[in-house]
C-alpha positions in Angstrom: 0.1 0.1 -0.3 1.5 3.2 -1.1 -0.1 6.3 1.0 0.6 9.7 0.4 0.4 12.4 2.8 0.7 15.9 1.0 2.0 19.1 2.9 0.3 21.5 0.3 -3.1 23.2 0.5 -6.0 22.5 -1.9 -6.4 26.4 -2.3 -9.9 28.0 -2.4 -10.1 30.7 -5.2 -11.5 32.8 -2.4 -8.6 32.5 0.0 -6.4 35.6 0.1 -2.8 34.3 1.4 -0.6 37.4 3.0 2.7 35.8 4.0 3.3 32.3 2.3 5.2 30.9 5.4 3.7 27.5 5.2 4.3 24.9 3.0 0.5 24.6 2.7 0.5 28.0 1.1 1.8 26.6 -2.3 0.3 24.7 -4.9 3.1 23.2 -6.7 6.8 23.2 -7.4 6.1 26.1 -10.0 4.3 28.0 -7.5 7.1 27.7 -4.9 9.9 28.7 -7.6 8.1 31.8 -8.4 8.2 32.9 -4.9 11.6 31.8 -4.5 12.7 34.0 -7.4 11.0 37.0 -6.0 13.0 36.6 -2.8 16.5 35.7 -4.4 17.6 39.3 -4.4 17.1 39.7 -0.7 19.3 36.9 0.0 22.3 38.8 -1.7 21.6 42.1 0.0 23.4 42.9 2.8 21.1 45.8 4.6 18.0 43.6 5.1 16.0 43.2 8.2 16.3 39.9 10.0 12.3 39.0 9.5 12.9 39.5 6.0 16.1 37.7 5.4 14.4 35.0 7.4 11.2 34.6 5.4 13.5 34.6 2.1 15.6 31.5 3.6 12.0 30.1 4.5 10.7 30.5 1.1 13.7 29.2 -0.5 13.8 26.0 1.7 10.2 25.5 0.7 11.2 25.6 -2.9 14.0 22.9 -2.2 11.2 20.8 -0.4 9.3 20.8 -3.6 12.0 19.9 -5.6 12.9 17.1 -3.4 16.0 18.4 -2.0 15.2 18.0 2.0 18.6 18.4 3.2 19.0 21.9 1.4 15.4 22.6 2.8 16.5 21.9 6.4 19.5 24.1 6.2 17.3 26.9 4.8 14.6 26.4 7.7 17.4 26.5 10.6 18.9 29.7 9.1 15.6 31.3 9.3 14.9 30.2 12.9 18.7 31.6 13.7 17.7 34.8 12.3 14.2 35.0 14.4 15.9 34.7 17.8 14.3 38.0 18.6 11.1 37.4 17.0 9.8 34.0 18.5 6.0 34.2 17.2 7.4 34.0 13.7 9.6 30.9 14.4 6.4 28.7 14.4 5.9 28.4 10.7 9.9 27.4 9.9 9.3 25.1 12.8 6.3 23.1 11.2 8.1 23.2 7.8 11.0 21.5 9.5 8.7 18.7 11.1 7.4 18.2 7.9 10.8 17.9 6.2 11.7 15.2 9.0 8.6 13.4 7.9 9.4 13.0 4.5 12.8 11.8 5.3 11.5 9.2 7.7 12.8 10.8 10.8 9.3 10.9 12.7 10.7 11.3 16.3 12.8 14.5 15.1 9.4 15.6 13.5 7.5 15.4 16.5 10.2 17.1 18.6 9.8 20.2 16.3 6.3 19.9 16.2 6.2 20.1 20.1 8.7 23.1 20.0 6.1 24.9 18.0 3.3 24.1 20.4 5.1 25.6 23.2 5.7 28.8 21.4 2.3 29.0 19.7 0.8 28.8 23.2 2.4 32.0 24.2 2.3 34.0 20.6 0.5 32.1 18.0 -2.8 31.6 16.8 -5.6 28.9 16.3 -4.7 28.5 12.4 -0.9 28.0 13.3 -2.1 25.5 15.8 -4.2 23.6 13.3 -1.1 23.4 10.8 1.0 21.7 14.0 -1.8 19.0 14.6 -1.6 18.4 10.9 2.3 17.8 11.2 2.0 15.7 14.1 -0.7 13.7 12.6 1.3 13.1 9.6 4.2 11.5 11.7 1.8 9.1 13.4 0.4 8.0 10.2 3.8 7.2 9.0 4.4 5.5 12.1 1.2 3.5 11.7 -0.3 4.8 14.7 -3.7 5.4 13.2 -5.4 6.5 16.7 -3.1 9.4 17.4 -3.1 10.4 13.8 -6.8 10.5 13.7 -7.1 12.2 16.9 -4.7 15.2 15.8 -6.1 15.6 12.4 -9.5 15.7 13.8 -8.2 18.3 16.3 -7.1 20.5 13.4 -10.2 20.1 11.4 -12.3 21.0 14.4 -10.3 24.6 14.5 -10.7 25.3 11.0 -14.4 24.7 11.1 -14.6 26.8 14.2 -12.6 29.5 12.4 -14.8 29.0 9.2 -11.5 28.7 7.3 -12.0 26.7 4.0 -8.3 27.4 2.7 -6.7 24.4 4.5 -9.8 22.4 5.2 -9.5 20.4 2.0 -5.9 19.4 2.7 -6.7 18.2 6.3 -9.7 16.0 5.2 -7.4 14.3 2.6 -5.2 13.5 5.2 -7.9 12.2 7.4 -9.1 10.2 4.6 -5.4 8.9 4.7 -5.8 7.4 7.9 -9.2 5.7 7.1 -7.2 4.3 4.1 -4.3 3.0 6.5 -6.8 1.4 8.8 -8.5 -0.3 5.7 -11.7 1.5 5.9 -11.9 2.0 2.3 -15.4 3.0 1.6 -15.5 5.7 4.1 -11.9 7.0 2.6 -13.1 6.9 -0.7 -16.3 9.0 0.2 -14.1 11.6 1.6 -11.7 12.0 -1.2 -14.7 11.8 -3.9 -16.2 14.6 -2.2 -12.9 16.8 -2.3 -12.2 15.9 -5.8 -15.7 16.8 -7.1 -15.3 20.2 -5.5 -11.8 20.8 -6.8 -11.9 19.5 -10.2 -10.7 22.7 -11.7 -7.6 22.7 -9.7 -5.7 19.7 -11.0 -2.4 21.1 -11.0 -2.7 21.4 -7.3 -0.3 18.8 -5.5 -3.0 18.0 -3.1 -5.4 17.2 -5.7 -3.1 14.8 -7.5 -2.3 13.1 -4.1 -6.1 13.0 -3.3 -6.6 11.3 -6.7 -3.5 8.7 -6.1 -5.2 7.7 -2.6 -8.5 7.7 -4.3 -7.4 5.1 -6.8 -5.8 3.1 -4.0 -9.3 2.7 -2.4 -10.5 1.7 -5.7 -8.2 -1.0 -6.1 -9.1 -2.5 -2.8 -12.7 -2.0 -3.6 -12.2 -4.2 -7.0 -12.6 -1.3 -9.3 -9.3 -1.3 -11.0 -10.3 -0.3 -14.4 -11.7 3.1 -12.9 -8.5 3.5 -11.0 -6.3 2.8 -13.9 -8.1 5.6 -15.9 -7.9 8.1 -13.4 -4.1 7.5 -12.7 -3.6 7.8 -16.7 -5.3 11.0 -16.7 -3.3 12.5 -13.8 -0.1 11.9 -15.2 0.3 15.0 -17.4 -0.6 17.2 -14.3 2.0 15.2 -12.1 4.6 16.1 -14.8 3.6 19.8 -14.9 3.9 20.0 -11.3 7.7 19.0 -11.4 7.3 16.8 -8.9 9.0 13.3 -9.6 8.5 11.3 -6.7 4.6 11.8 -6.9 5.0 10.7 -10.7 7.1 7.7 -9.8 4.2 6.7 -7.3 1.7 7.0 -10.2 3.5 4.7 -12.4 4.1 2.2 -9.7 0.3 2.1 -9.2 -0.3 1.5 -12.6 2.3 -1.5 -12.7 0.6 -2.7 -9.8 -2.7 -2.7 -11.6 -1.2 -4.3 -14.9 0.2 -6.9 -12.8 -3.2 -7.8 -11.3 -4.4 -8.0 -14.7 -1.8 -10.5 -15.6 0.0 -8.0 -18.1 3.4 -8.5 -16.9 5.1 -6.8 -19.6 3.2 -3.6 -19.1 3.7 -3.9 -15.4 7.6 -4.1 -15.8 7.3 -1.0 -18.5 5.7 1.0 -15.6 8.1 0.1 -13.0 10.9 0.7 -15.0 9.7 4.3 -15.5 8.9 4.9 -11.8 12.5 3.3 -10.9 14.0 6.0 -13.4 12.1 8.8 -11.8 13.6 7.7 -8.4 17.0 7.8 -9.8 18.5 9.2 -6.6 16.8 6.7 -4.7 16.0 9.4 -1.8 12.4 9.1 -1.8 10.4 7.3 1.3 8.3 5.6 -1.2 11.5 4.0 -3.1 11.8 0.9 -0.8 8.0 -0.4 -1.4 8.1 0.5 -5.1 11.2 -1.0 -5.9 10.3 -4.1 -3.8 7.4 -4.5 -5.7 9.3 -3.8 -9.2 11.8 -6.8 -7.9 8.9 -9.2 -7.2 7.3 -8.8 -10.7 11.0 -9.3 -12.2 11.1 -12.3 -10.3 7.7 -13.7 -11.6 9.1 -12.9 -15.1 12.3 -14.8 -14.4 14.4 -11.8 -15.2 16.8 -12.4 -12.5 19.7 -10.5 -14.0 17.8 -7.4 -14.0 16.3 -7.8 -10.5 19.8 -8.7 -9.1 21.2 -5.4 -10.9 18.4 -3.1 -9.2 19.0 -5.0 -5.8 22.9 -4.3 -6.1 22.3 -0.4 -6.9 19.6 0.1 -4.4 21.3 -1.6 -1.4 23.4 1.4 -0.3 21.0 4.1 -1.4 19.7 6.9 1.1 16.1 5.3 0.7 17.2 1.8 2.0 19.4 3.1 4.7 16.6 5.5 6.1 13.7 3.2 5.8 12.2 1.6 8.7 12.3 -1.8 9.8 9.1 -3.3 8.6 9.8 -1.9 5.0 13.3 -3.5 5.0 11.8 -6.5 6.2 9.5 -7.0 3.3 12.4 -6.0 1.0 14.8 -8.6 2.1 12.1 -11.3 2.2 11.4 -10.7 -1.5 15.2 -10.5 -2.8 15.5 -13.9 -0.8 12.8 -15.3 -2.7 14.5 -13.9 -5.8 17.8 -15.6 -5.3 16.2 -18.9 -4.5 14.4 -18.7 -7.7 17.7 -18.5 -9.2 19.2 -21.2 -7.3 21.8 -18.6 -5.6 21.7 -20.2 -2.3 24.3 -18.2 -0.5 22.6 -15.0 -1.5 19.2 -16.2 -0.4 20.5 -17.4 2.8 22.1 -14.0 3.4 19.0 -12.2 2.8 16.7 -14.6 4.8 19.3 -13.9 7.8 18.7 -10.2 7.3 14.9 -10.6 7.2 15.0 -12.8 10.4 17.0 -10.1 12.3 14.6 -7.6 11.1 11.8 -9.5 12.1 13.4 -9.8 15.7 13.6 -6.1 15.7 10.1 -5.5 14.8 9.4 -7.8 17.7 11.5 -6.0 19.9 9.7 -2.6 19.1 6.4 -4.1 19.8 7.5 -5.3 23.2 9.3 -2.0 23.8 5.7 -0.2 23.1 4.1 -3.0 25.6 6.9 -2.4 27.9 6.3 1.5 28.0 2.6 1.3 28.5 3.3 -1.1 31.6 5.6 1.5 32.8 3.4 4.3 32.5 0.9 2.3 34.5 3.3 1.4 37.3 4.4 5.3 37.6 1.0 6.1 37.8 0.3 3.7 40.7 3.4 4.6 42.3 2.6 8.4 42.2 -0.9 7.5 44.0 1.1 5.4 46.7 3.6 8.4 47.1 0.5 11.0 47.6 -0.9 8.6 50.3 2.3 8.2 52.2 2.7 12.1 52.2 -0.4 12.4 53.8 0.4 9.8 56.6 4.2 10.1 57.2 6.6 12.5 58.0 9.2 13.8 55.5 12.1 11.6 57.0 10.0 8.5 56.6 8.7 9.4 53.0 12.7 9.8 51.8 13.2 6.4 53.3 10.5 4.7 51.5 11.3 6.7 48.4 15.0 5.4 48.6 13.8 2.1 49.1 11.5 2.0 46.3 14.1 3.3 44.1 16.6 0.7 45.0 14.1 -2.0 44.8 12.9 -0.7 41.2 16.6 -0.5 40.0 16.9 -4.4 41.1 13.8 -5.3 39.5 14.7 -3.3 36.4 18.3 -4.7 36.3 16.9 -8.3 36.8 14.5 -7.7 34.0 17.1 -6.3 31.9 19.5 -9.1 32.7 16.7 -11.9 31.9 16.0 -10.4 28.7 19.6 -10.1 27.7 20.0 -13.8 28.7 17.0 -14.7 26.6 18.4 -12.9 23.7 21.8 -14.2 23.9 20.3 -17.7 24.0 18.0 -17.0 21.0 20.8 -15.6 19.2 22.7 -18.6 19.7 19.8 -20.8 18.9 19.2 -19.0 15.7 22.7 -19.1 14.6 22.9 -22.8 15.0 19.6 -23.2 13.1 20.9 -21.0 10.4 24.2 -22.9 10.1 22.4 -26.1 9.9 20.1 -24.9 7.3 23.3 -23.5 5.3 24.8 -26.9 5.5 21.9 -28.7 4.3 21.6 -26.3 1.4 25.2 -26.7 0.5 24.7 -30.6 0.6 21.6 -30.3 -1.7 23.6 -28.0 -4.0 26.5 -30.6 -4.2 23.9 -33.4 -5.0 22.3 -31.3 -7.8 25.6 -30.6 -9.3 26.8 -34.1 -9.0 23.4 -35.4 -10.8 23.8 -32.5 -13.4 27.4 -33.6 -14.1 26.4 -37.3 -14.6 23.5 -36.3 -16.9 25.9 -34.2 -18.7 28.3 -36.8 -19.2 25.6 -39.3 -20.4 24.6 -36.5 -23.0 28.0 -35.9 -24.2 28.4 -40.0 -24.9 25.1 -40.2 -26.5 26.0 -37.1 -28.7 29.4 -38.9 -29.4 27.9 -42.2 -30.2 25.5 -40.5 -32.7 28.4 -38.7 -34.4 30.4 -41.8 -34.4 27.5 -43.6 -36.3 27.1 -40.9 -38.8 31.0 -41.1 -39.3 30.7 -44.6 -40.0 27.7 -44.2 -42.4 29.9 -41.6 -44.3 32.7 -43.9 -44.5 30.9 -46.9 -45.6 29.3 -44.6 -48.3 32.5 -43.6 -49.4 34.0 -47.1 -49.6 30.9 -48.0 -51.5 31.5 -45.2 -54.0 35.3 -46.3 -54.4 34.1 -50.0 -55.2 31.4 -48.9 -57.4 33.8 -46.8 -59.5 36.4 -49.5 -59.4 33.9 -52.1 -60.9 32.8 -49.6 -63.4 36.3 -48.9 -64.9 37.0 -52.7 -64.7 34.2 -53.2 -67.0 35.3 -50.5 -69.2 39.0 -51.6 -69.3 37.6 -55.1 -70.3 35.4 -53.8 -73.1 38.1 -51.7 -74.3 40.1 -54.6 -75.1 37.3 -56.6 -77.2 36.7 -55.9 -81.0 32.8 -56.7 -80.5 30.8 -53.9 -81.6 28.0 -54.6 -79.5 30.0 -54.3 -76.3 30.6 -50.7 -77.2 27.2 -50.1 -76.7 27.3 -51.6 -73.2 30.5 -49.3 -72.8 28.3 -46.2 -73.6 25.5 -47.5 -71.2 28.1 -48.0 -68.4 29.5 -44.5 -68.7 26.0 -43.0 -68.9 25.3 -44.8 -65.8 28.4 -43.2 -64.0 26.9 -40.0 -64.9 23.7 -40.5 -63.7 24.3 -41.9 -60.5 25.3 -38.9 -58.3 27.1 -40.8 -55.6 28.9 -37.6 -54.4 25.7 -35.7 -53.5 24.6 -38.5 -51.1 27.9 -38.9 -49.8 27.9 -34.9 -49.1 24.6 -35.0 -47.2 25.9 -37.9 -44.9 29.4 -36.2 -44.3 27.8 -33.1 -43.4 25.3 -34.7 -41.0 28.1 -36.3 -39.3 30.3 -33.2 -39.4 28.1 -30.0 -40.0 30.7 -27.4 -39.2 33.7 -29.1 -41.0 33.8 -27.1 -44.3 32.8 -23.7 -42.7 35.4 -23.9 -39.9 38.2 -25.0 -42.5 37.2 -22.0 -44.9 37.2 -19.6 -42.2 40.7 -20.6 -41.0 41.9 -21.2 -44.8 39.9 -19.4 -47.2 42.3 -19.9 -49.8 41.1 -23.6 -50.2 39.1 -24.5 -53.2 35.9 -26.6 -53.3 38.1 -29.7 -54.6 40.5 -29.1 -51.5 37.7 -29.3 -49.2 36.4 -32.3 -50.8 39.7 -34.1 -50.7 40.0 -33.1 -47.0 36.7 -34.5 -46.3 38.0 -37.8 -47.4 41.2 -37.5 -45.4 39.1 -36.9 -42.2 37.5 -40.3 -42.8 41.1 -41.9 -42.8 40.8 -43.4 -46.3 43.7 -44.5 -48.0 45.4 -42.9 -51.0 44.4 -45.7 -53.1 40.7 -45.3 -52.0 40.6 -41.7 -52.5 42.3 -42.0 -56.0 39.5 -44.4 -57.0 36.8 -42.0 -55.7 38.4 -39.0 -57.5 39.3 -40.9 -60.6 42.9 -40.0 -60.4 46.1 -41.7 -60.1 47.8 -42.8 -56.6 50.5 -40.3 -57.2 48.1 -37.5 -58.0 46.4 -38.4 -54.4 49.8 -38.1 -52.7 50.9 -34.8 -54.6 47.0 -33.4 -53.8 47.7 -33.7 -50.1 51.1 -32.3 -50.3 49.9 -29.3 -52.1 47.0 -28.6 -49.6 49.5 -28.6 -46.8 51.5 -26.2 -48.5 48.7 -23.9 -49.2 47.8 -23.9 -45.2 51.6 -23.5 -44.4 52.0 -26.8 -42.5 54.9 -29.4 -43.0 54.2 -31.9 -40.4 52.1 -35.0 -41.3 50.8 -35.5 -37.6 50.1 -31.9 -37.1 48.2 -31.9 -40.4 46.0 -34.9 -39.4 45.2 -33.4 -36.0 43.9 -30.3 -37.6 41.5 -32.3 -39.6 40.3 -34.1 -36.7 39.6 -30.9 -34.7 37.4 -29.5 -37.5 
């Protein structure tokens, strides 16, 4: 599931923005770039008021945010805060923007820290609209952390403030984020209703980033509700607006969703084309959506058995910022996917390594869940402890209370130390057990691979032996054919010689018939067919190595390869014994070879 949370506002045409301090005051990248260019001269000026210079840095930071350069955006926001030391009320907006940036980068605890700082300042100097923006930043952080309850609670607080103030400028944005909480909790019907209402009201504002995000999240609900054709149409129609906005991250998410739809339809080729586009758009691999998109991409490549392409992507992505900054649950799914890929490719070592990493991440997830429960238990315990402490204050004097507190602290320290020691021992035992189990599985995998290779080697030997027997059989057929030809020509010439010695006229007729017979019977063609069946590459390899050889030379070499004698060759070619010897000598001279053994070895190799 690819859930997007936008930090920009669906701007109502009636809104009259005065300051552009918040990210929510901008429609898209082009809008942010326009404002950045307006304030570019201020950054170069020397005699400028601190608040104006801070605003210039803040607006520049928002431009970097829209262009996907979060590190530069954070630097600009912090410069703005440094210039606003004397103006605490104006520090709230840069703090909210910082919280938004850390959300994008996956640093959710840091995001919440800046949101809390903004809250403290807003209680002293801010206003309700600013407070609503802070609630939105907090809700986004909890939504990314999968804490749906807290996310929903905070976004509803923000919506309540906006409704009370009758402010419709940011209400659309907040409702889109609220729909995201319902989508994350699998309440697809209600989420779809919220997004459908927003899209209907803002259909003339398709270039706005919130509209694009709302469309993408709406299609997520449609996919879950089995309306994939409608989802596909909406995504295709929104692509030009996403491209025009200049946000490659959003465009990549659209193509990833189109790829997912094509994969559901069974159109693997189209799915891979869309994933490739998404992968290219995420070239810097910094996006928080990279991990899930690339995991799905690798999964489809695995199904299509395009293992080399998948392994190339895995190698490129392993050390990317997105992988290093992703949270444990995403890395677990990623490692599990690539383990399946390597297993399908029979790369047992890499598959085993990936499964090891997945198991470690699985343990990390369990520990995180345990830590959460432990914190809840500690919170309850601390509440009970405080209640007991208050009762003790009412019945005991100050010295007795200090003594009791000291004893309780010591007891708690002993308890926590004991629990920590027990947990450490259990983890060490579990680690030792997992290590032994993995080693055992690895040995089994290696043994299986050895057996497989041994069987494969036996099969290859049997195949090679079978092929050798077939070639030898064809060679014997060609040799037999050549000997039959030699015998045939010997018999014919013997008849002709006898007829030449007679004076009978009728025998000359027999002679003519026999000569005609020798011309009609084309044994050479039949011989060539059989020889080529046995030695399909002989002629082409010989000509490739020695292009000066003639067709007659090739024919002569073919007979030599069959180990025929000079006498048999002379009979076949209707030449003298001496001519056959001379022919062999000339061929050797042509190819620049003198040694007889080398010449025979050469013919056998071709």
